[in-house]
Structures are given as C-alpha cells and as structure tokens.
N, C-alpha and C positions, 0 to 999 in steps of 0.2 A: 489781717491781710494774708492771703495764701500766695506766698512768693512763688512757689513751684507752679501753681496754676497760672499765675500771671506770666511767668517765663514761658510756659508751654503755649499760651495763647498768643504771645506777642514777639518772642525771640525766634529767629529763624532756626529751624530744627537741624542744625549742622553738628550738634554735640549730643552724645549719649551720656547725660549727667548721672552721677550717683544720686540717690534720693536723700541728699544731705544739703542743708543750707548752712554755710559757714558764716557766722555773724561777727566773730571777733577772734583775736589771737594775741599771743605774745611769744616772740622768739620762735621756737619749734613746736609750740603747743597751740592748738586752735580749738574753738568751741562751736558747736552747732546750735540750731535754734532751740533745742531742748536742753541745752546746757551740758551735753555730753562732751567729754574731752578727748582729743585725738593728738597723737604725736605725728607731726607732719614730716614725712620723708620724701615729699615730692617738690616742695618749695616752688609751687606754681610752674612746674616743669623747668627747674633750674633757673628760676628768676629771682626769688627773694633770698639773695645771697647771705644776708645776715638775719634771716627770719622775718616774722611778721611784726609790724609796729616797732621796728628798731629805732631806738631813741636818737642816735646820732644821725641816722638817715632822715628821720622826721624833722629834726632841727635844721638840717641843711635845706630841705624842701620848703619848710615854712618860712625860713629866712629869705629865700629867693622869691617866694610868692609875694612876700611883703615888699619887694623891690619892683620887679617886673615879671609877669608870668609868661609873656611871649613877646617876641619882637621879630619881625621878618628878617630874612638874611640880607636885606638891603643895609643893615646896620650891624655894628660890632656889639657883642656881649661878652662879659668877662668869663662866665662859666664855660662857654663854648671854646674860647681860646685856651683857657687853662686846661680843659680836658684834653684837647688836641695835643697840647704840649706834653702832658703827662703820658698819654698813650704813645707818642713818638719817642720820648726819652726812655721809656721803660721797655720798648720793643726794638728800637733801632730803626723803625719805619720813619718815613719822611713827612708824609702829609696824611690828613684824615678827611673823609667826607662823612657827614652825619645824616642819617635817615631816621626811620621810625621802627624798624623791625629787621629781623634776620633776612626775610625774603627780599626786602629792599636793599639791604647791604649786599646780598648776593647778586641782585639785579645790577647794582652799580659795579660790582666786580666784573661781571660778564660784559657790560658795556665798555668798561675800561680795557679789558683784554682784547676785545675786538677792535677797538680804536687803535690801540698800541700796534696790533698786528697789521692793520691796514695802513697806518702811518709809515711803518717801516718796510712792509713787503707788498703793499698794494692789495687789490681786491682778491677774494678767493681763499685767503688764509684765515678763516674765521671759526673753524670747528673747535669745540671745547669738549675734551674728554673728561667724563666723570666716572665714578665706579658704580657697578651694580650694587643694589642694596643701600644706596646713598639716599639722603633726603636733604633738599636744599630750599624748599619753600613751596608755596601754593599759588603763586602767580603763574600765568601761562608759561613764562620763560623759565622760572625756577622749577616748575613741574617738569618741563622738558629736560632740565638738568638732572632732576631726580631719577635715579636708576632703579625705579620700581614700577613695573608695568601697570599694576592695578591703580596707581594714581593717575595714569594717563587715559584710561579707557573712556571716560565720560566727557573729555574736554578736547577732543580732536577738532581741527589740527593744532598741534602744539608748535611753538617756535622751532624752526629747523636749525640744524647746525650743532647737534650734540650727539656724541657716541658714548656708550656705556660699556666700560671694560670690567672684566672680572678682577676683583682685588686679588693681589698676590700673584697674578699671572704676568710675569715679567716679559715673556715673548710677545704677548698681546699688546703690551704697552710699547715695546720696541717697534713692533710692526705699525702701530698707529702713528708713532713719531716719524717713522720712515716715509709715510705718505706725503709729508711736507705741507699739510694743510692745517696743522694744529696751531691754534692761537694760545691755548692754555690747557693745563690739566688742573682739575678742581677736586680736592679731596677733603674728607673729614678724617682726622687722626683716629677718632673713635666714632663709628657709625651708630649714633644714638637711637634714632627712630628705626634703624635697621636691626636692632637687637642688642645694642651695646657691644659692638664688635670692634676691638682695636685693630689697626693695621700693625703688621710686624715691623720692627725697626729696619729689617733688611729691605723690605719692599719700599718703605718710605724713603730710605736712602737712595734706592735706585730711581724712584720717581724724581727726587731732587736732582740727581746727576743727569738724567735724560733731559730734564727741562733746561738745565744750565747749558748742556752741550748743544742744544738745538734752538736756543733762544725762544723756548716755549715758556710762557709765564706759569708760575706755580701759584695757584690760589688755594689757600687753606681756609675752609669754612669752620670758624670757631664760634658759631652761634650758640651751641650747647656746651662745647668743651671749654670755652674761654672764661676769662675773668676769675681764675683761681680754681675752677672746677676740677681740673686735672691734677692739682698739686703743684703746678707751675702757673705763672700768670696766664700763659696760653699753652695749649697742648703741643703745638709744633716745637716749643722749646724742649719738651721732654724727648723729642725725636731728633733734635739737632738740625732741624730744617731751617732754611732761609727763604721764606716765601716772598714773592713779588707783590702779592695782595693778600690781605687778611680780612675776612668779614666776621663781625661779631654782633651780638645783641643780648637777648635774654637777661642774664645776670648783671649786665653792664650797669644798668641804672637801678637795680635792686627792687624793681616793681613798677617803674614807669617806662613807657615805650621809648626806646632809643636803640638805634642800630648804628654801627660804624663800619666804614670800609677804610682800611689802612693801606697806604701805598708805599712801596719800597723805592729804591734808587731808580729802577727802570721806569716805574709807573707814576712817579710823583707829579709829573707835569703833563700827563696825557690828557686829562680833562681840562679844557680851556673855558673861558667865560661863555656861559650859555649852553654848554654841552650837557649839563645835568643840574638838577635842583630838587629842593624839597621845602614845602611850606613850613612844616614843623621840625625839620631836621635841625639839630643843634639847639632845640628849645632850651632856654636858660634854666628852667626848673628841672628838666630831665638831666641836663648836664651837671647841675649842682648835686643832684642825687647820685650821679655816676662818680663824681669827685669824692663824695662821701664813701662810696664803695671802694674805689681804687686806692684811696689814701690808707685804707685798713688792710689791703691785700699785701701785707709785708711778709718778710721772711718767716716770722714766727707763726703767722696765720697759715701760710702755705705749708709749713712743716707740720702743723696740726692736722691739716687736710690729709697729708701723706700718712700720718700716724693713724688716723681714723680709717683710712683706706686699708692699711695693713691689717688692722683689727677686723674689718669686715671680711676681707679675703680669707684670713686665717679662721675666722669663726664659721663662715658658711661652707668653706671647702671641706667636703667629706661629711657634712652634717646629714642626719637622717632626712630623706625626702628631697635632698639637693643633689642635682646631677652635675652641675658645672657652675662656675662663677667667672664672670668676665668684666672688663671695664678698665678704668683708670681713675685714680683719685677718688672723689666722691661722686662718681658716675658708675654705678654698679648694676650689672645684670645677673640675675640668679635663675638658672634653668632648674625648674622644680619638677618633681615627679607628677604632682597634681597639676592640672591646667593653671596657667599663670593667672587668668582672670578669676578663677575660683579662689586662689590663694589671696589675691588682692581683696576680694569681697570679704573673706573670713577675717583678714587682718583689720579691715575697716570696722567690722562688727565688734572687734576686740580693742578698738581704739588706736589703730595705726594706719595712716594713709600712705599707700604705696602706689606705684604706677606699673604699667606694662609696656613692653617693647617687643613686638613679635611674640615669641613664645616664652619670654622671660619676665620675671618680676623685676621692675626697675626701681632703683633707689637713687634719689637726687636730693639728699638732705641739705639744709642750710649749712654753709661752710663752717659756721661757728657753733653748730649744735653741741650742747654739753655732752661729754662722754657718758655721764650717767643716764641722760635721756636717751642717747643712742643705744646704750646697752639694754635699757628697758624695752625699747621698740624691737631690738634684735631678738630678745628672748621670746616675744610674742610671735614674731615671724618664724623663728625656729620651731616653736610649738605647733604653729599652723602647718608648716612644711612636713613635720613629723606626723601629722594627722591626729594630734592630741586634742581631747575635748576641752572645752572651756573649764 
C-alpha cells in the first residue's frame, strides 16, 4: 500500500509534507516506513509532551476508553470535573470551558471578552488588540486576531473588531487604550509561529498594568507556550502576569484534541447557560489524557525543562553557523546562517526532526527527552549549521 500516494489522492492539499511516513515511536525516537530512526525535536508541534507511546498516558487513555469514550455535556463525567479542578487550583483561575483546539479556546476567549465588555459598558466597546507577528488560529475570527497580513489575504472579509499593535511599542498600546473602545488585549508571551520571539518582561508588565487600570481584559494565549513548555506550568507565570482569560491546547492532552479556556475572577461568570458550547469539549478520554500529563508536570519536571533550556541556549549561542538563539524553556528558535528550511532538511536526512518558524529552526522536544538523546540531536544540528559533511 502506497500511503503517500493515497494521501495525495484523497487528503486535502493543505500541508507540504516531508517525504517520510512515521509508523511508530517510543519517547523521543520515531521510525519511518523503511525502519530509519529519527530523534523527534518537534513533538507534533509541542503536543506530545511526554513523547510518543508514553506508557502512563496510554494507561490513562485505555482505562477511560474501557469505561465511556464519550458523553454529551448534558451529563457529568469525572475526568472533566477533575481536570477543571486541577487547572484552577494550579493557576488560581476560577472556571474552565473545554473545547477541542487552540483556535476554539481563543474563539471562546474572544466571545467572553466581548460579552464581558458589553455587559458592563454597553455596545461599542468590543475591539480586541493583538500584536503584530502573533498567531491565534485559523478560523475566520482567530485569523482576524492573528497579526500577520499574509494569513488574511485569501479569506476576506474577516471578523471585524481587531487591531494589531507593534510589540514593545508602549505608546501605541497607551494610545489604543485611551480610545476607550478596547474590550481586551490578547498576547502570546512567546510568539511561536511568529519566529519564537519572547516579549520583554518590561513590555509584558506594562500590558498588565494598562489592562488593570482601564478594566481591559488581559487574554494570554498559551496554546503553544503552556503546559510546562516554558519551564513553568504556563508562560505568563514566568512574566508575573495575572491574566483574566487563558487559552491553551496542544500539549494539554499529550496527543489527543483538547482545548481549554480558563477564566479569572472577572470573567468566571460571564458565559451563562446557552451562551457557548461544544459537542466534544471535555471529552472524558481527552480529559483523562490531560490529567495524566498535568499530574506529571511537577516541580522536578519543570526544573528539568529549565535545565535543558539552559543547555540549549549555552550550546547554540555563538556556535558556528548560528546567528542568534531565542525562546523560553523548551521552545527554542535558532537563526542560522543557512536557510532554516535547508537546515531542517539536512537534519532530517541525518536522523533529527526539527521545525521552522519564520526564518528560524524551531525546536519543541518532548519535555522529558533524555539528556543524552537531546545531546546526540544537538551534535547533529550543530554539524549541519556549521556546514560539515556527513
């Protein structure tokens, strides 16, 4: 069976796939259809938090499948309630809405912000400010929130009511707030799809202050940065921010589709009966998987993420063929002298799977990747960046 030909014939052509079929894996190592081994430094774009075929994750999923695989939100299920409890207790947030993806989590955040503002201030105060170079999803509304023009070009008209500000430009933020029509400011602490660009602590602090002073909701998009990726449970904790709404997905359920929107003190009761919903949101199997992930994101694991992050920054900074290193935790962007796509291709040929983000090679390894496996992969990347032959 030619899987690549079948895919080309029957799957919508929205992805530019590498000519590799991954058939199995264990931890941070995967194998293709020819038995070739790769070290996976992409983890499904920050999804497989504990690697491929993680045993604890599998046990949690299989145990729940044996009980009930789905139940509508007309009824209670234990994994959904326990997951909401843990998310709230570990963040200080008050309530959670579950969906299926990061885009849906952001849609819920946007709806909530607009309803909060209309409930308190009446019609007209609905604008949401996001940052240029941001990425918040691919629905019509989250595309409108995304601050990158090339994502907008083919899908006009987008949902109105968004402005895009230059990151680090405090006067622009102050001017936008002074207009009196902002319902929320929505930020990523690290712009992942925008090139792995962290916000400065100073700018983030000003964003938080301006939002507090003007009763503008602060939404933090933790779809990629969340669930241990930053070295804290959520990246906003690294910045000392106190968001009103947090959206997250990707690594939350370790490989199953689950998004969550967390509400703080101001926003916990904004959505009433019938205001929002999701058929699959809070699915018990997905929530059981997420509990397996969150239960292991303890202080020791997060400390190891920070240790591996220091190693990556120290090793790549100043290395031959490396121009700059950016990111936070195990979310790393490497500006290479050679084109990033070329570096990724050569790394794949030599058995390491990396990603790109804008002009950077992007590394998003499993949070528990063994240090010896990480070092082996890094040696190959350094060799490729330096232009060394196989």
